[in-house]
Backbone as JSON, one array per atom type, in Angstrom:
{
  "sequence": "XXXXXXXXXXXXXXXXXXXXXXXXXXXXXXXXXXXXXXXXXXXXXXXXXXXXXXXXXXXXXXXXXXXXXXXXXXXXXXXXXXXXXXXXXXXXXXXXXXXXXXXXXXXXXXXXXXXXXXXXXXXXXXXXXXXXXXXXXXXXXXXXXXXXXXXXXXXXXXXXXXXXXXXXXXXXXXXXXXXXXXXXXXXXXXXXXXXXXXXXXXXXXXXX",
  "N": [[1.19, 66.08, -141.5], [-0.48, 63.24, -142.7], [-3.49, 61.36, -143.23], [-4.73, 57.95, -143.43], [-7.09, 58.0, -144.79], [-6.89, 60.17, -146.5], [-4.85, 59.25, -148.18], [-6.12, 57.02, -149.33], [-8.18, 58.35, -150.69], [-6.9, 59.58, -152.79], [-5.77, 57.46, -154.06], [-7.86, 55.85, -154.94], [-10.12, 56.55, -157.31], [-12.93, 56.39, -157.29], [-13.54, 56.73, -154.61], [-12.55, 59.29, -154.06], [-14.18, 60.78, -155.8], [-16.66, 60.27, -154.66], [-16.41, 61.46, -152.13], [-16.05, 64.11, -152.93], [-18.52, 64.65, -154.13], [-20.2, 64.4, -151.94], [-19.25, 66.47, -150.24], [-19.86, 68.62, -151.85], [-22.56, 68.93, -151.61], [-23.18, 70.93, -149.87], [-23.33, 73.25, -151.31], [-25.28, 72.82, -153.08], [-24.81, 70.65, -154.73], [-22.57, 68.75, -156.93], [-22.45, 69.61, -159.62], [-23.18, 72.34, -159.49], [-21.16, 73.23, -157.73], [-18.8, 72.84, -159.26], [-19.09, 74.78, -161.13], [-19.11, 77.19, -159.88], [-16.93, 78.99, -159.92], [-17.03, 79.86, -162.49], [-18.98, 81.67, -162.92], [-20.28, 84.71, -164.2], [-18.29, 85.05, -166.08], [-17.16, 85.84, -169.34], [-17.18, 83.66, -171.69], [-16.23, 82.24, -174.71], [-16.45, 80.03, -177.6], [-13.87, 79.88, -178.57], [-12.27, 80.72, -176.53], [-9.32, 80.63, -174.67], [-8.6, 78.43, -172.21], [-7.09, 77.55, -169.15], [-7.04, 74.86, -167.07], [-5.98, 74.68, -164.07], [-4.04, 72.56, -162.03], [-5.63, 70.25, -162.5], [-6.42, 67.76, -161.62], [-8.34, 64.83, -161.75], [-9.91, 65.67, -163.78], [-12.35, 66.69, -162.96], [-13.45, 69.3, -162.92], [-12.7, 70.04, -165.45], [-14.34, 68.72, -167.25], [-16.6, 70.26, -167.26], [-15.64, 72.68, -168.17], [-14.99, 72.19, -170.86], [-17.43, 72.33, -172.04], [-17.86, 74.95, -172.39], [-15.76, 76.0, -173.94], [-13.68, 75.22, -176.78], [-11.03, 75.15, -176.48], [-9.43, 74.05, -174.19], [-7.03, 73.47, -171.73], [-5.62, 71.17, -169.54], [-3.67, 71.07, -166.62], [-1.48, 69.3, -164.52], [0.56, 68.06, -161.84], [0.7, 65.41, -161.3], [1.21, 62.32, -162.8], [-0.61, 60.2, -162.73], [-3.06, 61.52, -162.32], [-3.21, 63.0, -164.68], [-3.42, 60.94, -166.55], [-5.87, 59.85, -165.79], [-7.5, 62.06, -166.3], [-7.31, 62.28, -169.08], [-8.7, 60.0, -169.82], [-11.2, 60.51, -168.69], [-12.01, 63.01, -169.7], [-11.59, 63.34, -172.74], [-11.6, 65.3, -174.72], [-9.95, 67.51, -174.27], [-6.77, 69.2, -173.91], [-3.75, 68.03, -172.4], [-1.22, 68.64, -169.96], [1.57, 67.55, -168.2], [2.95, 68.97, -165.5], [4.46, 71.22, -163.1], [2.58, 73.57, -161.23], [3.85, 75.84, -160.37], [5.82, 76.27, -162.18], [5.21, 76.62, -165.09], [5.04, 75.33, -168.42], [4.48, 77.28, -170.48], [4.17, 79.96, -172.85], [4.44, 83.52, -172.26], [1.4, 85.32, -171.7], [-0.56, 83.45, -172.67], [-3.15, 82.49, -172.16], [-6.69, 83.15, -171.88], [-8.3, 82.71, -169.71], [-7.59, 81.45, -166.51], [-8.26, 78.77, -164.49], [-8.87, 77.32, -161.32], [-9.71, 74.77, -159.03], [-10.33, 74.14, -155.75], [-7.59, 73.6, -155.07], [-5.45, 75.23, -154.32], [-5.19, 75.18, -151.58], [-3.59, 73.07, -151.08], [-1.01, 73.85, -151.22], [2.22, 74.94, -150.05], [3.08, 78.12, -148.59], [5.12, 79.48, -149.97], [5.11, 78.12, -152.41], [2.54, 78.83, -153.24], [2.81, 81.57, -153.71], [4.59, 81.54, -155.88], [2.99, 80.22, -157.76], [0.87, 82.03, -158.17], [2.29, 84.15, -159.31], [3.11, 82.88, -161.67], [0.64, 82.34, -162.86], [-0.21, 84.94, -163.4], [1.69, 85.6, -165.29], [1.17, 83.85, -167.48], [-1.35, 84.57, -168.26], [-3.27, 86.48, -170.58], [-3.23, 90.06, -171.14], [-5.91, 91.57, -169.46], [-7.02, 89.14, -169.03], [-8.5, 86.56, -166.91], [-8.11, 85.24, -163.66], [-9.64, 82.74, -162.04], [-10.97, 81.21, -159.18], [-11.88, 78.69, -156.78], [-11.93, 77.96, -153.38], [-11.09, 77.0, -149.96], [-12.33, 78.87, -147.09], [-12.39, 80.72, -144.04], [-15.16, 79.76, -142.15], [-18.05, 81.83, -141.98], [-20.36, 81.32, -140.74], [-20.84, 79.87, -137.74], [-21.8, 77.3, -137.42], [-20.75, 75.77, -139.42], [-18.13, 75.25, -138.84], [-17.43, 72.85, -137.25], [-17.9, 70.68, -139.1], [-16.14, 71.38, -141.18], [-13.69, 71.23, -139.83], [-13.55, 68.49, -139.17], [-13.5, 67.41, -141.74], [-11.05, 68.48, -142.67], [-9.31, 67.23, -140.87], [-9.56, 64.55, -141.59], [-8.94, 64.45, -144.37], [-7.19, 66.45, -145.24], [-4.14, 68.49, -145.02], [-1.72, 70.39, -143.08], [-1.41, 72.6, -144.69], [-3.92, 73.33, -145.61], [-5.13, 74.41, -143.35], [-3.44, 76.59, -143.07], [-4.13, 78.08, -145.3], [-6.57, 79.12, -144.55], [-5.8, 81.2, -142.98], [-4.76, 82.94, -144.74], [-4.87, 85.86, -146.67], [-6.2, 85.7, -149.49], [-7.33, 87.32, -151.64], [-5.89, 89.7, -151.17], [-3.29, 88.78, -151.56], [-3.33, 88.16, -154.29], [-3.69, 90.74, -155.28], [-1.24, 91.83, -154.59], [0.38, 90.77, -156.54], [-0.42, 92.03, -158.8], [-3.03, 91.7, -159.74], [-6.35, 92.81, -160.4], [-8.76, 92.7, -158.1], [-11.95, 91.86, -156.97], [-14.44, 91.78, -154.34], [-14.55, 88.68, -152.64], [-16.87, 86.0, -153.37], [-18.89, 84.26, -151.16], [-19.72, 80.96, -150.03], [-21.56, 78.11, -148.72], [-21.94, 78.61, -145.9], [-19.89, 80.4, -145.69], [-17.59, 78.91, -145.84], [-16.44, 78.36, -148.25], [-14.81, 80.14, -150.85], [-15.08, 82.17, -153.72], [-12.96, 83.63, -155.97], [-12.16, 86.13, -158.27], [-9.73, 87.4, -160.3], [-8.47, 89.99, -162.27], [-6.08, 90.38, -164.84], [-4.24, 93.2, -165.12]],
  "CA": [[0.67, 64.74, -141.19], [-1.58, 62.79, -143.55], [-4.21, 60.2, -142.72], [-4.94, 56.88, -144.41], [-8.25, 58.37, -145.59], [-6.39, 61.03, -147.56], [-4.13, 58.39, -149.1], [-7.11, 56.24, -150.07], [-8.98, 59.2, -151.57], [-6.12, 59.85, -154.01], [-5.46, 56.18, -154.72], [-9.07, 55.3, -155.55], [-10.91, 57.66, -157.84], [-14.33, 56.28, -156.87], [-13.65, 57.28, -153.26], [-12.36, 60.74, -154.19], [-15.38, 61.34, -156.42], [-17.74, 60.17, -153.68], [-16.17, 62.5, -151.12], [-16.29, 65.41, -153.57], [-19.97, 64.83, -154.3], [-20.79, 64.6, -150.61], [-18.88, 67.8, -149.78], [-20.5, 69.63, -152.72], [-23.97, 69.09, -151.26], [-23.33, 72.17, -149.1], [-23.6, 74.36, -152.23], [-26.33, 72.41, -154.01], [-24.4, 69.54, -155.57], [-21.29, 68.87, -157.61], [-22.56, 70.42, -160.84], [-23.12, 73.75, -159.11], [-19.84, 73.51, -157.17], [-17.79, 72.9, -160.31], [-19.32, 75.95, -161.98], [-19.13, 78.41, -159.08], [-15.88, 79.92, -160.34], [-17.24, 80.27, -163.88], [-20.04, 82.66, -162.98], [-19.98, 86.08, -164.64], [-17.21, 85.08, -167.06], [-17.56, 85.86, -170.75], [-16.41, 82.6, -172.34], [-16.71, 81.87, -176.04], [-15.96, 78.71, -178.03], [-12.44, 79.93, -178.84], [-11.57, 81.21, -175.34], [-8.26, 79.73, -174.23], [-8.76, 78.2, -170.78], [-6.19, 76.63, -168.48], [-7.55, 74.27, -165.83], [-4.75, 74.51, -163.3], [-4.18, 71.48, -161.04], [-6.91, 69.72, -162.99], [-6.79, 66.5, -160.99], [-8.84, 63.8, -162.67], [-10.77, 66.29, -164.78], [-13.69, 66.92, -162.43], [-13.92, 70.6, -163.43], [-12.4, 70.1, -166.88], [-15.48, 68.23, -168.03], [-17.53, 71.37, -167.4], [-14.99, 73.73, -168.95], [-15.05, 71.89, -172.29], [-18.75, 72.7, -172.54], [-17.81, 76.38, -172.67], [-14.74, 76.33, -174.93], [-13.0, 74.12, -177.47], [-9.59, 75.31, -176.25], [-9.17, 73.84, -172.77], [-5.82, 72.72, -171.38], [-5.52, 70.77, -168.15], [-2.29, 70.9, -166.14], [-1.35, 68.71, -163.19], [1.9, 67.5, -161.62], [0.58, 63.96, -161.11], [0.98, 61.54, -164.02], [-1.83, 59.42, -162.56], [-4.18, 62.42, -162.55], [-3.26, 63.32, -166.1], [-3.94, 59.76, -167.24], [-7.3, 59.77, -165.5], [-8.16, 63.16, -167.0], [-7.4, 61.93, -170.5], [-9.77, 59.01, -169.96], [-12.48, 61.08, -168.28], [-12.37, 64.15, -170.56], [-10.63, 63.24, -173.83], [-11.64, 66.44, -175.64], [-9.12, 68.61, -173.78], [-5.33, 68.95, -174.02], [-3.2, 67.88, -171.06], [0.21, 68.83, -169.75], [2.05, 67.2, -166.87], [3.94, 69.96, -165.08], [4.17, 71.86, -161.82], [1.87, 74.84, -161.38], [4.76, 76.96, -160.1], [6.8, 76.37, -163.28], [4.4, 76.16, -166.21], [5.74, 75.36, -169.71], [3.72, 78.06, -171.45], [4.68, 81.29, -173.14], [3.71, 84.62, -171.64], [0.13, 85.74, -172.3], [-1.06, 82.31, -173.46], [-4.53, 82.11, -171.86], [-7.7, 84.16, -171.54], [-8.82, 82.36, -168.38], [-6.96, 80.38, -165.73], [-9.23, 78.31, -163.5], [-8.44, 76.25, -160.44], [-10.79, 74.4, -158.11], [-9.95, 73.41, -154.52], [-6.22, 73.11, -155.22], [-4.44, 76.11, -153.71], [-5.0, 74.83, -150.17], [-2.59, 71.99, -151.01], [0.31, 74.43, -151.46], [2.94, 75.74, -149.08], [2.93, 79.54, -148.92], [6.09, 79.85, -151.01], [4.55, 77.58, -153.66], [1.37, 79.63, -153.58], [3.3, 82.82, -154.29], [5.13, 81.24, -157.21], [1.88, 79.87, -158.64], [0.16, 83.26, -158.53], [3.15, 84.86, -160.26], [3.06, 82.16, -162.94], [-0.69, 82.57, -163.45], [-0.21, 86.3, -163.95], [2.55, 85.59, -166.48], [0.6, 83.14, -168.63], [-2.6, 85.2, -168.66], [-3.22, 87.63, -171.48], [-3.75, 91.28, -170.51], [-7.36, 91.52, -169.4], [-7.43, 87.78, -168.7], [-9.05, 86.39, -165.57], [-7.79, 84.09, -162.82], [-10.83, 82.45, -161.24], [-10.68, 80.06, -158.31], [-12.71, 78.38, -155.62], [-11.16, 77.22, -152.36], [-11.61, 77.13, -148.6], [-12.37, 80.17, -146.44], [-12.9, 80.54, -142.67], [-16.62, 79.9, -142.14], [-18.66, 82.97, -141.3], [-21.42, 80.7, -139.95], [-20.16, 78.98, -136.79], [-22.3, 75.93, -137.54], [-19.97, 75.06, -140.44], [-16.77, 74.98, -138.37], [-17.17, 71.44, -136.9], [-17.82, 69.85, -140.3], [-14.9, 71.71, -141.89], [-12.57, 70.72, -139.03], [-13.5, 67.03, -139.34], [-13.05, 67.17, -143.12], [-9.61, 68.78, -142.72], [-8.58, 66.22, -140.11], [-9.58, 63.28, -142.31], [-8.5, 64.46, -145.76], [-6.29, 67.54, -145.6], [-2.91, 68.64, -144.26], [-1.58, 71.7, -142.43], [-1.51, 73.69, -145.67], [-5.32, 73.77, -145.69], [-5.32, 75.32, -142.21], [-2.7, 77.82, -143.36], [-4.87, 78.88, -146.28], [-7.62, 79.85, -143.84], [-5.18, 82.4, -142.4], [-4.19, 83.71, -145.84], [-5.71, 86.82, -147.39], [-5.97, 85.38, -150.9], [-7.52, 88.49, -152.51], [-4.76, 90.61, -150.97], [-2.1, 88.19, -152.18], [-3.46, 88.36, -155.74], [-3.44, 92.16, -155.56], [0.2, 92.05, -154.48], [1.01, 90.33, -157.79], [-0.87, 92.84, -159.91], [-4.4, 91.43, -160.15], [-7.48, 93.62, -159.95], [-9.6, 91.7, -157.44], [-13.12, 92.34, -156.25], [-14.76, 91.08, -153.1], [-14.87, 87.26, -152.87], [-18.21, 85.5, -153.13], [-18.8, 83.19, -150.16], [-20.74, 79.92, -150.1], [-21.49, 77.06, -147.69], [-21.7, 79.23, -144.61], [-18.62, 81.13, -145.74], [-16.44, 78.0, -145.83], [-15.88, 78.36, -149.6], [-14.73, 81.47, -151.46], [-14.79, 82.27, -155.15], [-12.23, 84.86, -156.23], [-11.83, 86.37, -159.66], [-8.77, 88.47, -160.43], [-8.21, 90.35, -163.67], [-4.75, 90.87, -165.12], [-4.3, 94.58, -165.62]],
  "C": [[-0.5, 64.42, -142.13], [-2.23, 61.55, -142.95], [-4.36, 59.17, -143.83], [-6.13, 57.21, -145.31], [-7.84, 59.27, -146.76], [-5.67, 60.2, -148.62], [-5.11, 57.58, -149.96], [-7.86, 57.1, -151.08], [-8.24, 59.53, -152.86], [-5.81, 58.56, -154.77], [-6.67, 55.65, -155.5], [-9.98, 56.42, -156.02], [-12.36, 57.6, -157.39], [-14.54, 56.87, -155.49], [-13.53, 58.79, -153.29], [-13.62, 61.39, -154.76], [-16.56, 61.33, -155.44], [-17.63, 61.24, -152.61], [-16.48, 63.88, -151.69], [-17.78, 65.68, -153.71], [-20.66, 65.1, -152.97], [-20.5, 66.01, -150.1], [-19.61, 68.88, -150.57], [-21.98, 69.82, -152.41], [-24.22, 70.41, -150.52], [-23.6, 73.38, -149.99], [-24.64, 73.97, -153.29], [-25.94, 71.32, -154.97], [-23.14, 69.81, -156.37], [-21.37, 69.74, -158.86], [-22.47, 71.9, -160.51], [-21.74, 74.12, -158.56], [-18.8, 73.72, -158.26], [-17.94, 74.13, -161.21], [-19.35, 77.26, -161.2], [-18.13, 79.45, -159.6], [-16.06, 80.42, -161.77], [-18.32, 81.33, -164.03], [-19.5, 84.03, -163.39], [-18.8, 86.18, -165.61], [-17.78, 85.07, -168.48], [-16.67, 84.87, -171.51], [-17.06, 82.26, -173.67], [-16.05, 80.56, -176.45], [-14.45, 78.71, -178.28], [-11.63, 80.5, -177.66], [-10.54, 80.19, -174.88], [-8.28, 79.63, -172.71], [-7.71, 77.22, -170.28], [-6.86, 76.16, -167.19], [-6.34, 73.84, -165.01], [-4.97, 73.52, -162.17], [-5.5, 70.76, -161.29], [-7.33, 68.42, -162.34], [-7.23, 65.48, -162.02], [-9.86, 64.34, -163.66], [-12.17, 66.6, -164.29], [-14.28, 68.25, -162.91], [-13.7, 70.73, -164.93], [-13.59, 69.7, -167.72], [-16.58, 69.29, -168.16], [-16.94, 72.48, -168.29], [-15.08, 73.47, -170.45], [-16.43, 72.14, -172.88], [-18.81, 74.18, -172.91], [-16.87, 76.71, -173.84], [-14.14, 75.07, -175.54], [-11.5, 74.15, -177.23], [-9.27, 75.23, -174.76], [-7.92, 73.0, -172.59], [-5.83, 72.42, -169.9], [-4.07, 70.55, -167.77], [-2.32, 70.31, -164.75], [0.04, 68.09, -163.06], [1.87, 65.98, -161.53], [0.34, 63.23, -162.43], [-0.27, 60.69, -163.94], [-3.07, 60.28, -162.83], [-4.32, 62.76, -164.02], [-3.83, 62.15, -166.9], [-5.45, 59.62, -167.02], [-8.07, 60.86, -166.24], [-8.34, 62.85, -168.48], [-8.52, 60.93, -170.75], [-11.14, 59.62, -169.69], [-12.97, 62.19, -169.21], [-11.4, 64.18, -171.74], [-10.59, 64.45, -174.76], [-11.01, 67.7, -175.05], [-7.66, 68.22, -174.0], [-4.74, 68.9, -172.61], [-1.68, 68.01, -171.04], [0.56, 68.4, -168.33], [3.17, 68.16, -166.5], [3.53, 70.53, -163.74], [3.55, 73.23, -162.05], [2.78, 76.04, -161.15], [5.84, 77.12, -161.16], [6.14, 75.85, -164.55], [5.13, 76.33, -167.55], [4.96, 76.08, -170.8], [4.38, 79.41, -171.68], [3.87, 82.35, -172.39], [2.42, 84.89, -172.4], [-0.48, 84.66, -173.19], [-2.56, 82.07, -173.29], [-5.41, 83.31, -171.55], [-8.23, 83.97, -170.12], [-7.95, 81.27, -167.77], [-7.92, 80.05, -164.59], [-8.56, 77.28, -162.6], [-9.49, 76.03, -159.36], [-10.25, 73.57, -156.96], [-8.56, 72.8, -154.63], [-5.21, 73.95, -154.46], [-4.2, 75.79, -152.24], [-4.0, 73.69, -149.99], [-1.16, 72.53, -151.01], [0.9, 75.09, -150.22], [2.91, 77.2, -149.52], [3.89, 79.98, -150.02], [5.64, 79.34, -152.37], [3.4, 78.45, -154.16], [1.79, 80.94, -154.25], [3.83, 82.61, -155.7], [4.02, 80.95, -158.22], [1.13, 81.12, -159.09], [0.98, 84.08, -159.52], [3.11, 84.21, -161.63], [1.71, 82.36, -163.64], [-0.75, 83.95, -164.09], [0.59, 86.34, -165.26], [1.85, 84.98, -167.68], [-0.75, 83.69, -169.07], [-2.35, 86.33, -169.65], [-3.66, 88.87, -170.71], [-5.28, 91.3, -170.59], [-7.9, 90.14, -169.08], [-7.81, 87.65, -167.23], [-8.53, 85.11, -164.92], [-8.98, 83.87, -161.91], [-10.63, 81.18, -160.44], [-11.75, 79.91, -157.25], [-11.88, 77.57, -154.65], [-11.74, 77.55, -150.98], [-11.48, 78.57, -148.07], [-12.85, 79.93, -145.01], [-14.41, 80.73, -142.62], [-17.09, 81.14, -141.39], [-19.83, 82.51, -140.44], [-20.77, 79.66, -139.04], [-20.61, 77.53, -136.91], [-21.49, 75.11, -138.54], [-18.56, 74.71, -139.96], [-16.54, 73.5, -138.01], [-17.01, 70.54, -138.12], [-16.54, 70.09, -141.07], [-13.7, 71.13, -141.15], [-12.42, 69.21, -139.19], [-13.0, 66.69, -140.74], [-11.55, 67.4, -143.24], [-8.82, 67.68, -142.02], [-8.49, 64.9, -140.89], [-8.83, 63.33, -143.64], [-7.48, 65.53, -146.14], [-5.04, 67.55, -144.73], [-2.85, 70.06, -143.69], [-1.72, 72.85, -143.42], [-2.94, 74.2, -145.81], [-5.64, 74.73, -144.54], [-4.61, 76.65, -142.46], [-3.44, 78.7, -144.35], [-5.97, 79.69, -145.6], [-7.1, 81.14, -143.23], [-4.68, 83.36, -143.48], [-5.23, 84.62, -146.48], [-5.46, 86.62, -148.89], [-6.23, 86.58, -151.82], [-6.36, 89.48, -152.39], [-3.5, 90.1, -151.63], [-2.15, 88.36, -153.7], [-3.21, 89.82, -156.11], [-1.95, 92.48, -155.5], [0.92, 91.69, -155.78], [0.42, 91.02, -159.01], [-2.29, 92.62, -160.37], [-5.36, 92.5, -159.61], [-8.53, 92.67, -159.41], [-10.76, 92.37, -156.72], [-13.32, 91.56, -154.96], [-15.11, 89.63, -153.39], [-16.36, 86.98, -152.65], [-18.1, 84.28, -152.22], [-20.0, 82.25, -150.26], [-20.56, 78.96, -148.93], [-21.14, 77.64, -146.33], [-20.39, 79.98, -144.53], [-17.41, 80.24, -145.8], [-15.79, 77.83, -147.21], [-15.88, 79.79, -150.13], [-14.43, 81.33, -152.94], [-14.15, 83.64, -155.37], [-11.95, 84.95, -157.72], [-10.93, 87.6, -159.73], [-8.44, 88.73, -161.89], [-6.78, 90.87, -163.82], [-4.83, 92.24, -165.77], [-3.29, 94.78, -166.75]]
}
């Protein structure tokens, strides 16, 4: 089930951006939120980065400050068009994350921000397998997404946010052991870093 608020947030970029900025206040603002998954990564100007499910380029605009070789991928033609306008100094591909048109071992880093909770479990499994395929040996899959809050005070706000803007897949992600799932596909994964009362998790998995 989707609400009209979710539909509006995708139809109007100004609304989506406003919601994102408001939600990001829980971690100190949008700039910090968009860079949470980039912490502790060794990125150089020639590092090949894939921004998976790039949306309208909200995180892409930070990634291009780290590397000159950033590719954004999204299934939505509207999102790709917006990304090209918002962050023109990246390359863009319209494609599904579970069937990426890249050769094996193409990227040093694959990044995704608040996108995996949109996926059905079967999609999620396919996406993780694809990420492992397109990463170079030693490459890193880094992501930020929802996590069951460890601070009970954050549950009401998260529940309202899910009710207004998310679908059942977001609730399903809260039940999913993402680090364990990445390990099942061959990633070396450390302990997630938690933010916003535990309602956000940053996971970094290395391709062995």
